[in-house]
C-alpha positions, 0 to 999 in steps of 0.5 A: 582546602574544601574548595580544592577538594570539591573541585577535584570531586566535580572533575572526577564526577564529570570524567565518569559521566563522559566515560559512561556516555562514550561507552553507550554511544555505539549502542545508541548509534546501532539502535538508531541504525536499526530503527531506520532500516530494520531487519525483517522478521522480528515479531516480538514488538511491544507497544501501546496498541488496541486489544484487537491486534493479534499479531505483527512482524517487523519488516523493512517498509511495508507498502502493501499486503495480501493474505490468502489461505494462511499465507501473507504476501507483503511488498517491502520497499527494502526487500521486495516480496516477502511470503509469510506463514500465518499458521500461527496468526500471532507470530507470522514467519517469513518463509521466502522472499523475491528481491525487487529493487524499487517495488511499487505494487503487488497483485496475486491471482491464483498461483502467480504474483505480479510485482510492479517495480520502477527498475525491473518493470513487471515481474511475473512470479510462480508461487505454487511452492510458497517456499520456492517462488520462481520467476516466470517472465518480466515486462520491461517498460521505457517508463516507470511502472506503478499500479497494476490490476489483473484478471484471468487473461489481462494485466492492466498497468499504469506507467509514469513519466515526466515530459517537459516538467509535466507528469503523465501516465500511460494505461497499458493492457497486456494479454497474459493468457501465456504468462511466459510470453505476455503481449501488449494489446492496447494502451492510452497515453498522456493521462494524468499521473495515476496512483491506483487502478481497479477493474470492475467488469467492463470498466477500469477506474483510475485514481489520478493526480494532475500536476499540470492543472492542479486537479485530482480525482477519478478517471473511468475507462471503458475496456469493453473492447479490450483492444480499444480502451476509451476514456469515458468519464471523470470526477474531480475531488478536493484532496489527493486521490491515492487508492480506490475500491469499487462495489456495485457502481459505487467508487470508494476513494481514499482522498488523503487529507480529505478522507473518504469520497463515495462516488456514484458511477452508475452514469459513467460519463457523469459520476456524482458525489454521493457522500464523504467523510474527513478523517484525522490524518492521511487516508491512503487506502480502502478495504470493503467489508459488507456495510462497512469500510476500513480506511487506512489513516496514517499515524492515526491507525485504521478507521471503521466507517459505516456505509449503510447510508452511503450519503452519510458515512460515519465512523463506527470504530478505530484501531490504533496500530504500530506505525503508519497505516498505509494499505489494508487487506481483509481475509476472513475475520482478520484485517491485515495492515501494511503499517510502516515498518510492520505488518500488523494483524487485527481482528475485524471490529 
């Protein structure tokens, strides 16, 4: 008799557990769905981070950030360009957006935003009124546009394409003195796959990855004659060259799992390695701040590196972030971090 009673009790308990599980299943599915493709605008995220972090907002997938005059611009894989009000640094607020289907890069100069997009090419946007951005013009390309850099008069674009299973890039220069009618003026073709471009005075510096011969590193192009760019020098690294920054003939290169490379480019034809440091994860971007470099280090957050001695860079601090630190921008006393599904804002260390 006791056996039957216990058996019935077990059946009732099991049935109750199954019912409870089924009632919670829709909510669980909804949570998973939101984590995969979150709605932008949630700035009440709580997690274990450093006390230096002062603000954040959840986005789709934040690839790049630029901050100017209490306004932040983020490039989002899901939603394109987001413009955010930073009046309250603790709670950034999206005030407008520009849809871009497959955005790759973003550059802001004066009152104009330039967006590189796989499908739409280059989108040129007037941002005089942050709340009402307006399309000015666009540049189509037969290849996929990737990294961009702007000066007052010129737009430097790298495009990517595959030919007989080999990856190549073109380096293209446009005259943008009339933003409504940009004009291509020169280019270099069949370069290795280019991941980033930085222009300093009369030279363009490109972070490249060449799958044809399994090499990666730095390419230098002489643009002193803007109508006739000339390949000047090259330096190979042992990682995966992703992004770079330049200061006074020194290139700081984010070399993925091989960390930070410091390259002396005084002799443009023969660059030499001045120093290096390996970090814990994937070094994806570099932001310069005086005698220090901030390096985006993936899931290990951000590392602050002293470059007082460029021959021996050393870590002087770190910031634990919300997600995957991918891209950095420094403005005033704050460090802005494109951090996976978040824009994270930290005080500088």
